[in-house]
C-alpha positions in Angstrom: -36.7 11.1 16.2 -35.9 14.6 14.9 -37.6 15.2 11.6 -36.3 13.3 8.6 -37.6 14.9 5.5 -37.3 13.7 2.0 -36.8 17.3 0.7 -33.5 17.5 2.6 -32.0 15.0 0.1 -32.8 17.2 -2.9 -35.4 16.7 -5.7 -33.0 14.7 -8.0 -32.3 12.1 -5.3 -33.4 8.6 -6.5 -35.6 6.6 -4.1 -36.3 3.0 -4.7 -36.5 -0.6 -3.7 -34.3 -3.6 -4.8 -35.0 -7.2 -5.6 -33.3 -10.2 -7.4 -34.9 -12.6 -9.8 -33.9 -15.9 -8.1 -35.1 -14.6 -4.7 -38.6 -13.7 -5.8 -39.7 -15.2 -9.1 -40.2 -18.9 -8.5 -41.4 -20.7 -11.6 -37.9 -22.2 -11.8 -38.7 -24.3 -14.9 -41.6 -22.4 -16.4 -41.8 -21.5 -20.1 -38.4 -22.9 -21.2 -36.2 -21.6 -18.4 -32.9 -23.4 -18.0 -31.2 -24.6 -14.8 -29.1 -22.1 -12.9 -26.4 -22.8 -10.4 -28.8 -21.8 -7.6 -31.5 -24.2 -8.9 -28.8 -27.0 -8.7 -27.4 -25.8 -5.4 -30.7 -25.6 -3.6 -31.6 -29.1 -4.8 -28.6 -30.5 -2.9 -29.1 -31.8 0.7 -27.9 -29.6 3.6 -27.0 -26.5 1.5 -29.9 -24.3 2.5 -31.3 -23.7 6.0 -34.3 -25.9 6.7 -33.9 -27.5 3.3 -35.8 -24.5 1.7 -36.0 -24.2 -2.1 -36.9 -21.3 -4.4 -39.2 -23.2 -6.7 -42.1 -20.8 -5.8 -40.4 -18.1 -3.7 -42.7 -15.1 -3.9 -44.2 -16.2 -7.1 -43.3 -12.9 -8.7 -43.2 -14.6 -12.1 -47.0 -14.8 -11.9 -47.8 -12.0 -9.5 -45.6 -9.2 -10.8 -48.5 -6.9 -11.6 -49.8 -7.1 -8.1 -46.4 -6.5 -6.6 -45.7 -3.6 -8.9 -49.1 -2.2 -7.9 -47.8 -2.4 -4.3 -44.6 -0.5 -5.3 -46.8 2.2 -6.7 -49.1 2.2 -3.6 -46.0 2.7 -1.5 -45.0 5.8 -3.5 -41.7 4.1 -4.6 -40.6 5.7 -7.9 -37.8 3.3 -8.8 -37.8 -0.5 -8.9 -34.6 -2.5 -9.2 -34.9 -6.1 -10.3 -32.6 -8.6 -12.2 -32.8 -10.6 -15.3 -32.6 -14.4 -14.9 -29.9 -15.5 -17.3 -31.4 -18.9 -17.8 -34.9 -17.5 -18.5 -33.6 -15.7 -21.6 -30.7 -18.0 -22.6 -31.5 -21.5 -21.2 -28.2 -22.9 -22.3 -26.2 -19.8 -21.2 -25.4 -18.9 -24.8 -26.9 -19.6 -28.3 -30.6 -20.1 -28.6 -32.8 -17.3 -27.2 -35.9 -18.2 -25.2 -38.4 -15.8 -26.5 -40.9 -16.6 -23.7 -38.3 -15.3 -21.2 -37.7 -12.1 -23.2 -41.5 -11.6 -23.4 -41.8 -12.0 -19.7 -39.3 -9.2 -18.9 -40.8 -7.0 -21.5 -44.2 -7.4 -19.7 -42.5 -6.6 -16.4 -40.8 -3.5 -17.8 -43.9 -2.3 -19.7 -46.1 -2.7 -16.6 -43.6 -0.7 -14.5 -43.7 2.1 -17.0 -47.5 2.0 -17.2 -47.7 2.4 -13.4 -45.2 5.3 -13.4 -42.4 3.1 -11.8 -38.9 3.5 -13.3 -37.3 0.1 -14.0 -33.7 -0.4 -13.0 -32.2 -3.6 -14.3 -29.4 -5.7 -12.7 -28.0 -7.9 -15.4 -26.2 -10.5 -13.2 -27.6 -11.2 -9.7 -25.8 -14.6 -9.1 -27.9 -17.0 -11.1 -25.3 -18.4 -13.6 -26.5 -21.1 -16.0 -25.5 -24.5 -14.6 -24.5 -25.6 -18.1 -21.8 -22.8 -18.1 -20.7 -23.8 -14.6 -20.2 -27.3 -15.9 -17.6 -25.8 -18.2 -15.9 -24.1 -15.2 -18.2 -21.1 -14.8 -16.4 -18.0 -13.5 -13.1 -20.0 -13.4 -13.2 -20.3 -17.2 -12.0 -17.2 -19.1 -14.6 -17.9 -21.8 -17.1 -16.5 -19.4 -16.2 -13.0 -20.5 -17.6 -13.8 -24.0 -20.6 -15.7 -22.6 -21.5 -12.8 -20.3 -21.1 -10.2 -23.0 -23.6 -12.2 -25.2 -26.1 -12.1 -22.3 -25.5 -8.3 -21.8 -26.0 -7.8 -25.5 -29.3 -9.7 -25.5 -30.6 -7.6 -22.6 -29.5 -4.3 -24.1 -31.1 -5.1 -27.5 -34.4 -6.3 -26.1 -34.9 -3.9 -23.1 -32.7 -0.9 -23.8 -35.3 1.1 -25.6 -37.2 1.5 -22.3 -34.6 0.8 -19.6 -32.4 3.8 -18.8 -30.7 2.6 -15.6 -28.5 -0.5 -15.7 -26.3 -2.4 -13.1 -23.9 -4.8 -14.7 -23.3 -7.0 -11.6 -24.5 -7.5 -8.1 -21.8 -7.8 -5.3 -18.9 -9.5 -7.1 -17.1 -10.0 -3.8 -20.0 -12.0 -2.4 -20.8 -14.3 -5.3 -17.1 -15.0 -5.9 -16.1 -15.4 -2.2 -19.1 -17.3 -1.0 -19.5 -19.3 -4.1 -15.9 -20.1 -5.1 -13.8 -19.7 -2.0 -16.0 -20.6 1.1 -18.4 -22.8 -0.9 -21.4 -21.7 1.2 -23.2 -20.3 -1.9 -23.7 -21.7 -5.4 -21.8 -23.4 -7.0 -20.2 -24.5 -3.7 -16.6 -24.5 -4.9 -13.8 -23.8 -2.5 -10.2 -22.7 -2.2 -7.8 -20.2 -3.7 -7.4 -22.2 -6.9 -11.0 -21.4 -7.8 -11.2 -17.9 -6.2 -8.2 -16.3 -7.9 -9.3 -16.9 -11.6 -12.8 -16.0 -10.6 -11.8 -12.6 -9.3 -10.0 -11.8 -12.6 -12.6 -13.1 -14.9 -15.4 -11.3 -13.0 -13.6 -8.0 -13.4 -13.0 -8.6 -17.1 -16.7 -9.6 -17.6 -18.0 -6.6 -15.6 -16.0 -4.2 -17.7 -16.8 -5.9 -21.0 -20.5 -5.7 -20.0 -20.2 -2.0 -19.2 -18.5 -1.3 -22.5 -21.1 -3.3 -24.4 -23.9 -1.4 -22.8 -22.2 1.9 -23.6 -21.7 0.9 -27.2 -25.4 -0.2 -27.7 -27.1 2.3 -25.4 -25.1 5.5 -25.5 -27.7 7.4 -23.5 -28.1 4.8 -20.7 -26.9 5.3 -17.1 -24.6 2.4 -16.5 -23.5 1.3 -13.0 -22.5 -1.8 -11.1 -22.9 -2.6 -7.4 -20.6 -3.6 -4.6 -21.1 -5.1 -1.2 -19.3 -3.0 1.5 -18.8 -3.4 5.2 -17.3 -0.7 7.4 -14.3 -2.4 9.1 -12.7 -1.5 12.3 -9.9 -3.2 14.3 -10.8 -4.8 17.6 -7.9 -2.9 19.3 -5.3 -0.4 18.5 -2.6 -3.1 18.6 -0.4 -3.2 15.4 -1.6 -6.7 14.6 -5.3 -5.9 14.9 -4.9 -2.7 12.8 -3.1 -4.6 10.1 -5.7 -7.4 10.2 -8.4 -4.7 9.7 -6.5 -3.3 6.8 -6.3 -6.7 5.1 -10.0 -7.3 5.7 -10.9 -3.9 4.2 -8.8 -4.6 1.1 -10.6 -7.9 0.6 -14.1 -6.8 1.3 -14.2 -3.2 0.0 -11.3 -2.6 -2.4 -10.7 -5.9 -4.3 -13.2 -5.3 -7.1 -13.6 -1.5 -7.3 -9.9 -0.5 -7.4 -9.0 -2.5 -10.6 -12.1 -1.0 -12.3 -10.9 2.5 -11.4 -7.5 1.7 -12.9 -5.7 1.3 -9.5 -5.0 -2.4 -9.9 -5.4 -5.1 -7.3 -4.6 -4.3 -3.6 -1.7 -6.7 -3.7 0.4 -4.8 -1.1 -2.3 -5.5 1.5 -3.1 -9.0 0.3 0.2 -10.5 -1.0 -1.6 -13.8 -2.0 -3.2 -11.8 -4.8 0.2 -11.9 -6.6 -1.2 -15.3 -7.8 -3.5 -13.4 -10.1 -0.6 -12.6 -12.4 -0.8 -16.0 -14.0 -4.3 -15.3 -15.3 -3.3 -12.1 -17.1 -3.3 -11.9 -20.8 -2.0 -9.1 -23.0 -4.4 -6.1 -22.9 -6.0 -7.1 -19.6 -4.8 -3.9 -17.8 -6.9 -1.8 -20.2 -9.8 -4.3 -20.2 -10.1 -4.1 -16.4 -11.0 -0.4 -16.4 -14.3 1.2 -17.1 -15.8 4.7 -16.3 -19.2 3.8 -14.8 -21.8 6.5 -14.6 -22.5 5.5 -11.0 -21.4 3.0 -8.4 -24.0 1.2 -6.3 -23.0 0.6 -2.7 -24.7 -2.0 -0.6 -24.1 -1.7 3.1 -25.8 -3.4 6.1 -23.4 -3.4 8.9 -19.8 -3.0 10.2 -17.4 -5.7 11.1 -14.8 -5.7 13.9 -11.6 -7.6 12.9 -8.8 -9.0 15.0 -5.5 -10.6 14.2 -5.7 -14.4 13.7 -2.7 -16.6 13.4 -4.8 -19.5 12.1 -6.5 -17.8 9.2 -4.6 -18.7 6.1 -3.6 -15.9 3.6 -5.1 -13.1 5.7 -4.2 -13.6 9.4 -7.5 -11.8 10.1 -10.8 -12.9 11.5 -14.1 -11.3 12.4 -15.3 -10.8 16.0 -18.9 -12.0 15.8 -21.5 -9.4 16.6 -23.3 -11.7 19.0 -20.0 -12.1 21.0 -19.7 -8.3 21.2 -23.1 -8.0 22.9 -24.4 -5.4 20.5 -27.9 -5.0 18.9 -28.2 -7.5 16.0 -30.5 -8.4 13.2 -32.0 -11.9 12.3 -28.8 -12.4 10.2 -26.6 -11.9 13.2 -25.4 -8.5 11.8 -24.7 -5.6 14.1 -27.1 -2.6 13.8 -24.6 0.2 13.4 -26.0 3.1 11.3 -22.7 5.1 11.1 -21.3 2.3 9.0 -23.2 3.6 5.9 -21.8 7.1 6.5 -18.2 5.8 6.7 -18.7 3.6 3.6 -20.0 6.6 1.5 -17.1 8.7 2.7 -14.6 5.9 1.8 -15.9 5.5 -1.8 -16.4 9.2 -2.2 -12.7 9.6 -1.7 -12.0 8.0 -5.0 -12.0 10.9 -7.5 -12.7 8.5 -10.4 -16.2 7.7 -9.0 -18.8 10.1 -10.6 -21.7 9.4 -8.3 -22.8 6.9 -5.6 -26.1 5.3 -5.0 -27.0 3.2 -2.1 -28.5 0.3 -4.0 -29.2 -1.9 -1.0 -29.7 -1.2 2.7 -32.2 -2.9 5.0 -32.6 -5.4 7.9 -34.1 -8.8 8.7 -36.1 -9.1 11.9 -38.4 -11.8 13.2 -41.6 -10.3 12.0 -45.0 -11.8 12.8 -48.4 -11.2 11.2 -51.1 -10.7 13.8 -54.6 -9.9 12.7 -53.5 -8.9 9.2 -50.9 -6.5 10.6 -47.1 -6.6 10.8 -45.7 -4.2 13.3 -41.9 -3.9 12.8 -40.7 -0.8 14.6 -37.1 -2.0 14.6 -37.0 -2.1 10.8 -38.5 1.4 10.5 -36.0 2.6 13.0 -33.1 0.9 11.1 -34.1 2.6 7.9 -34.5 6.0 9.5 -31.2 6.0 11.4 -29.4 4.8 8.3 -31.0 7.5 6.1 -29.9 10.1 8.6 -26.3 8.9 8.1 -26.8 9.0 4.3 -28.0 12.6 4.7 -25.0 13.4 6.9 -22.6 12.2 4.2 -24.6 14.1 1.5 -24.6 17.3 3.5 -20.8 17.0 3.9 -20.5 17.1 0.1 -20.4 13.4 -0.8 -21.7 12.5 -4.2 -24.5 10.2 -3.0 -27.6 10.5 -5.1 -29.9 7.7 -4.3 -31.2 5.1 -1.8 -32.8 1.8 -2.4 -34.3 -0.4 0.4 -33.6 -4.1 0.4 -36.2 -5.4 -0.1 -39.8 -5.2 -1.4 -41.1 -8.5 -0.1 -39.8 -11.1 2.2 -38.0 -13.6 -0.1 -35.7 -16.5 -0.5 -32.5 -15.3 1.3 -29.9 -17.6 -0.4 -28.3 -20.0 2.0 -30.6 -18.8 4.8 -33.8 -19.9 3.0 -37.0 -18.1 4.1 -35.8 -17.6 7.7 -34.6 -13.9 7.4 -37.4 -11.5 6.5 -36.0 -8.3 4.9 -39.2 -7.1 3.2 -41.2 -3.9 3.5 -44.1 -6.3 2.7 -44.7 -9.5 4.7 -45.2 -12.7 2.6 -47.0 -15.8 3.9 -45.1 -18.4 1.8 -47.9 -21.0 2.1 -50.6 -18.7 0.7 -48.6 -15.9 -1.0 -50.6 -13.4 0.9 -49.0 -9.9 1.2 -49.3 -7.6 4.1 -47.6 -4.2 4.1 -45.6 -3.9 7.3 -45.5 -0.8 9.4 -42.0 0.0 8.0 -43.5 -0.1 4.5 -46.2 2.3 5.5 -43.5 4.6 7.1 -41.5 4.5 3.8 -44.6 5.3 1.8 -45.4 8.3 4.1 -41.8 9.5 4.0 -41.7 9.3 0.1 -45.0 11.2 -0.1 -43.0 14.0 1.5 
């Protein structure tokens, strides 16, 4: 490929790698940790592919030093990880588990000692089950519960952590967890989904405000999952269906935070949110984040569908379109990330954009202690070219984090999809840096 040089992105551009506590830590009941909704969900039959569980995962809880050493070895300057809510607050609120606080202090301190900047995601989907038993995100009290968790993180880690992400992908954990029921806690239907949307936004903003109050010098962001959406045809019905899908996937959570309200004109069923409003909510839905994290993997093609309730839109599966796909069944379409950056850059309220996740799962194999994964290296390179294209056109994009460091527990898909720059043998916990990881290390060396 023509030369892709790190210098082209500018010297202030942030390069990193992203992870999430539940997907890598294991040790699900060690040292006083409470039960999260994902602990409970994975224990149920038939919820996770092949019956996989995250009891051990990548054993990052015990092997964090070795993994951070690998981050350093790969020349990756920034490491994004999340705090497990039930590790620090086993009952969701109230009594603090000092062992959990101590653990994250060790992780943060070790990062700093190795010259790796810690980036903390406060909420990456692992709600305490005890709070879910009280309604979880459907219960408006979650705004207070979440603010207590944010406060604890800020007070214990804020003296060393500069970069914060309040939440990870609200559209995914609310939609998959409380509408489709394919993720924890496995709830379904509009009666769950609507209150969750509103409470998530109130909590995300309350968390941002609390961080700003306690850590005035911090860089505070939050992350959104985005897919570039195109209509299957130019027919009016398909175009309208794509508009609706775009409003649901890409606009539903960012626009209220920017002060633009919910995209009700495109998704009329969102009028049902009004009954969850209380006085002052309009102001409490808006926050001026220092950066917005965008997480993009693919594009979706959408068509009109009479049979899809509320939306009249459905996806045309990538495998039915005969395109190049990943192990997740997602189309490999590098221009998607360019279009998503352009789309979010068009909101004047957004100060700066970071790509906080981008990557691909392919069926990697370890042969003679080597993992050759040219498709992943190509995926990263072609997507980085599109990020650069957007940056060179003046978009406010200032960072790129690969998903992910090591192969891990990929939610409902279990250990089947391998996204890592580093291969993990889940029986032995042996790590092998893949050829894509070696490429990224070389690229970052400049």
